[in-house]
N, C-alpha and C positions, 0 to 999 in steps of 0.2 A: 481401341478395345471396346467391345459392345457391353452394354449394361447387363449385369447379372440379375435375373428376376428374383424377387424376394419370396420367401415362404411365409412372410407375415401378411395377414390379410389387410388390405387398405381400409381406410375409414368408411368407404361406401359398401363394404362387403356385408352380406346378410347371411344368417344361418338358414340354409334352404329347408323347406319342410320335407319331412320324410315322405317319399313317394307312397301313395296308398297301397301299391302292390309290392312294396319292398318286403323282404323277409321279416316276419314278426319277431319281436324281441324273444330271445332264447332259441331261435331257429338257426341251425348250422348254415353257414354260407358255403356253397359248393365250390369245388375247384373249377376253374375255367378250362383246364386242360389236364388230363390225367398224367401227362409226362412233364408238366411244368416242374422245374427244379425246386421252386419255392413251395407250391401248394399241391402238386400232383401226387396222388396216392400211388401211381404206377412207377414213379422214378425210384430206382433202387437205392440211391444214396442221397436223395433230396431232403429238404427240410421237413416235408410233410406237415407244413404249417396248416393249422385248422383255426377257424374263426366262427363265432356265434354272434348274431346280431344283438346289439344292446338296445337301450332306450334311446329315443331321439336319433341323432346322427352319430351313433357310437357302435363299436364292436369290441369284443374281447377275443383274443386269440392266443395260441401257444404252439410251441414246438420243443422237442427234446434235442438238445445239443449232443451229437454223437461223435465218435472218433473220425467220421467222414467230414466233419465240419470244423476241424481244428486248424489253426494257423500255427501259433507257438505250441509246443507240446502241452497237451492237456487243456488248452484254452480255445474257445471259439474264434474263428477267423473274423476279423472286423468286416471284411467284405460280405461274408455270409450273414452276419448280423444285420448289415445294411440291407441285404436282400430280404430278410425277414420283415423289416420295416416297410420296404417297398411293397411287399405282399399285403401286409396289414393295412397300410394306407390305401392301396389300390382296391382292396375289397370293400372299402367304404362306398365305392361307386355303386355297389349293389343296392345301397340305401337310396340312391338317386335314380336308379335304373338307367344309367348312362355310361357307355364305355368311355374310358379316358386313358391317356398316356402320362407317364411321369415327365414333368417339365423340369423340376428341380427337387432334390432330396438332400437334406442336411441331417447328419447323424452325429451325435455326441456320445462318446464312450466314457462312462463314469466309474464303472467297476469291471474287472475281468469276469468273463462268463465261462466257467469250467465245463468241460465235457461231462455228461451225465446230469446236467442241470436242465430243468424245464424252465424256459423263458416265457413269461406271461406278458402279453402285449395288450394294452388298452389303447384304442385309437378313436379319434373323433374329427369330424369336419368342423373347421373353425371359421369358414366363410366361403362365399360364392360371389363372383363378379363375372357376369357373362358366361364364358366357357371355362373360366379359371376356378378351380376348386382348391381351397387351402385346407390343410389338415395337420394334425400333430399326433404323436404317440409316445408312450413310455413303456419300457420293458423292465419287468421285475423278476428277480431271481427266486425260483422255487414255488412261488404262489402269487396270487393277485395282490397280496399285501406285503410281499417281500421287498427287500431293498431295491431301489431303482438303479439299474446297471447301464441302461442305454435310453436316450431320448432322441426323437427325430421330428422334423417338420418337413412338409412337402407342398409343392404346387403341382396339381394335376391339370391337364387340359382335356376337356371333353371333345371327343372326335366321333365321326360316324363309324358304325360297326364295319363298314367296308374297309376302313384303315387296317383292320386285323384280318379280314377275310380275303382281300385281294392277293396277298402274298403268302397266305397260309399254305402249308404243305397239304397235299391231297389227303394224307392220313387224318389231319385235323378236320378237314371238311367232312370226311366220312364219320369221324367221331361226333361232330356236331349234329349230323343228320340222324345218328343213332340216339343222341342225347340232346334234343332240342331245348330242354330246360336250361341248358348252359347259356343260351341266348335269351332266355325268358326275362332276364333282368333288364333288357333294353326296352324302353318305352317306345312303342312304334309311333306315338304322336309327338315324341320329343323333337323340337326344332334344333337344328344345328346351324348356328349363325356363322357366316364366313369370317 
């Protein structure tokens, strides 16, 4: 059996500096793709998760749990809540200006999340070692100060943008051509180590 990577930063991890061209605090972080189930504004039943850059390596996000997101009657599906945290933690990469993929995501459910609830998610980068980005998040019911319902931690791996573009559908490539700002978060001088 292979070793499972940890979402806890190792002792040699550093908090990376915010990229000088990262979205300014208070600035909305755009969707990477309009039809994304997590953050796309064009997906008819998606989460429509939105996020705003915070101070340092943080962000604040939210989404409204609707009847389309339920598992048990009247409650959010755990898998969809995990998706919301994958979106929140993934959007932290805009602060580094580096594309990344989820390597590991751990989610803990502390309270049920009823439909009709707005879930507020605070996320932050907790460390960086090479291409490994460590992060954590918490989701609160109803407001940024509401009771904590869900927590998560993750390990993301920085990859070249070609990872996403080589297999992307033609429609996505056309979308990016019309909206080049979607790739603007990638630092063209960023080195990808093998």
